[in-house]
N, C-alpha and C positions, 0 to 999 in steps of 0.2 A: 458603458457598464455601471456608471455611477448610480447610486441609490440614495434617497433622502436619509434612510436609516440603514446603512450597510452593515451586514453582519460581521462579526469579528472572528478571525481565524487564530486559534492558539497553536503555535508551533513549539514543540518541546524538542530540544537537542541534547541527547546524552553524550558524554565524552569521558574518556579516560586515556591519557597519554596519546592523544590523536593529533598532536601538533602538526604533523606532516601535511595533513589535509584540512585541518580545522578552519583555517582562515578562509580558504576557498568556499567551504560549506557555509560559514557565517555570512560571507559576502553574497552568496547566492540567495539566502533567506532575506537579507536586507534589501537586495535589488528587487526581488519579487514583491517584497512588502511595500515598496514605493507606490504600487498600484492597487493596494488593498489595505484594509484595516486589520492589522495583526497585533497579536500579543506574542512576544518572543521570549522564551524561557530556556536557559542553558543550565544543565545540571552536570557538573564535573565531579568525577569520582576520585578526588584528591590526587590529581595527576602529579607526576614527578618530572615531566618534561616542560616545555615552554607553553603548555596549554593555557595556564592561568594568565600569563602575560598577554597572550593573544585575545583571550576573552575580555580582559580589562581594557584593551585597546578599543573594543567596540561596546563596552558595557553601557555607555550613555544611550545606545540605541536598542538596548534590551529592556524588557519589562522587569525581569528578575533573573538573577543567576546565583549559583552557590557552588562552592568546591568543598566537598567533605567526603569522608569514607562512606561507601554504600555497599549494598549486597549484590552489585552487578548492574548490568545494562537495564534490565527490565524494572528493577527496583528504582533506578534513577528516573525512568520514564514515568512510573507511577507517582513518584515524588513531584515531578513536573506537572502532571495532569492534576494533582491535588491542589496545586497553586493556580491552575489555569481558570479563566472565567469566560472564555470565548464560546460562541455559538457552535463553531465547528472546530474539531481537534485533529491533530496530526503530529507525528514525530519524524524527524529526519536525523539519521546518524551523522556523526561528525566527519565522515569521509565521503558522503554522498552530496548531491546538489539538486536544487530546484532550478527551473528556467525563469527568465524574467517575467514571463506571462503566467506562470503557474498559479499563484495565489489569486490574481485577478480573475482568471478563468474559473477557478473553484468557487470563489465568492459569487460570481455571476450565476453559475449553475444552481447553487444552493438558494440564492435569492429568488431566482425565477421559477424553480421547481420544488415546491414544498414536499412533494412526494418522494424526493430523493433523500434517503437517510444515510447512505454511504456511497462513495464514489471512488473509482480508480480509472486508470488509463488502459486502453487497448493497444497502446504503443509504448511499452516499457523501454527505458533507455539504460545503457550500461557504459561504464568507463573502464579502461584499463588503468593500472596503477599510475602511470604517468601519461596516459593518453590525452591529447589536447581536445578531442572531439568525441561526443557520444555516438554510439551506434544503437539501432532500434530493431526490435522484432515486433511481430503482430500476434495478438491473441484474438481468436475468432469471437469470443464472447464469454460471459460469466453466468454460471447457473449453480444454485444450491445443490441440485442433483449431481452435477458434474463434480462439484467440490467434494461431496461426501463419497463419491465413487473414486476419489483419489486422482482426479485429472489435473489438479493444480499443484503438482509437486515436481521438482527438477528430476528429469529422467530422460535417457536416450531411448524413448519409446514413442511409437506413433500415437499411443493413447494419452500422452501427456501434453497439456497446453503450456506448461511452465508455471511457475509460482505466481500468485497474486502479488504484485510488487508493493511491498510495504511502503516504500518511499513515496509512491504515487497515490496512496490511499488516504482519504479524508472522510470523517464521519461526524454526524451531529452529536452534540453533547447528550441529547435525549436518548440516542441509541446506545452510547457508551454507558449511560446510567442504567438503562434497561438490561444491558448485558453484564452488569455486575460492577462496572466502574473500576476495573483493575486488569492489569496483565498478570497472568498466573506465573509467578516466579519459579514454580517447580519445573517449568519448561525453560531450560537454560539457553536454547538456540531457537526454538520454534514457538515462542509465546505469541508472536503475531499470528501464526497459523491457527493456534488454539483460540485466539480472540476472534478471528474470522469465523470459526465454527460456531461461536456464540452469536455473532452478528447475523449469520444466515438464519438462525432460528427466529429472528425478529423482523428482518427486512431483506428485500432483494438488493443485490449489488448492481449498481449502474456503472456503465463505462462510457468513456468519451475517447474519440480517436486522438485528440490532442495529447502529445507527450507532456507529462507533468513532472518527471524527475529522472535522475540517472543514478544507478547503483554502481559503486566502484568495486571492481574485482582486485583483490590483493592476496598474495600467497599466505600472509600471516593472519588473515582475518578469521574471526570465530566461525563464520558460516562455511569456511573451507572444509570443515569436518562433516562431510556429506553423510557418512554412515550414522554418525551420532544424531544429526538433524533428522534423517529419515526415520531413525528409531523413535524420536519424539513425535513425528508426524503420524507414524503407524499407531503409536499409543493413543493419540487423539482420535484418529479415524476408527480404531477398534472400539472405542467407547460410543461412537455415534454413527457408524456405518450402517446403511440399510442393505440388507441382503435380498437376493431374488434373481429372477431370470433376466430382467430388463438390462441391468449393467452388462451382463455377458453378451446380450444381443447387440447392445450399442458398440461394444468393443469389436464384435464381428463385422458390423456394418462399416465401421471406420476403416477397416482394413480392405474394403472393397476398392477396386480401381476408381480413379477420379471420374472418368467418364462411364457412368453406370448406365445399364439399360433402364428402361422406364420403371420396371418393377423394383430394381435395385435402388433407384432414386427415391421411390416412394417408401421403401423400407427404411432408408437412411433418414428421411424426413420424419417418418412416423416415430422412430426411436431416437431422434435427435434431442437436443436441448432447447429450452426456451429461456432467453435472457432479456435484459433491458439495456438499451443503449441511448445515448443522448447525442443529438446532432444539431448544428446551427443552421437554421433555415429562415431566410427572409428577415434577418436581423433579430432573431430570437431563438432560444433553446427550446427544443421539443424532445419528448421522450417517446420511444417506440419499442415494440417487441422485436427481438432478433432471434432467428433460428439458426442453429449450427449443430454440427455433429463431429 
């Protein structure tokens, strides 16, 4: 995967009073960074626990860090990205983790495939609060149409694929700049979702089967307020949602039995989604179209 001029990945980690999991998160970035060229930035929101002591312990391996009062998580991330200089950008919250192969995989894909402007995984991982090992689920694909029809939101519904995992999402600086170069802090819980809505207006989202990160579930985390999160998601989609008969027909075809008769299969394919996926074949990454519904 080595390149003469490897691109640099800037990873921003926001934190406030996250000492319980912070060291594990930091070590996951540093471990992944041993196989890629990274710029690592930590933005602490004036923590009152042991966070600063933990950050200081690893500060010689960070590009830049600061601890000061801010206006919340997304303000901290914006602050970090304003300091970043990498070709590819991402943020990892201080209770989540990368895998040892994550950043090398991401760098290799962006190096080999200039048409890829943003990338995520089709195998998002999750950790319990004190779980020793992640578990994984599978997303069939990613599509702008599916996104604006509300398919990538958490819901106990056959029409939902689950959220686009922020921890596993990486994007070129050029896309970030075209989309406004900021997270919208008026969204207190779903600014990532709102950012994806702007990204989709400029570029297709590519996915790779390789797991890239794990999100940690905790009872006291901000994202546990599902109603509030869904309110912000609805606000975003209401501003950009496309109306018409096709979304309703897609929902109907998705409810058909798995083993459809020939006509049903054709209907499902005709009104399905088209996305982009990346696979490793014969020693190189290639991109191809995927169909799903």
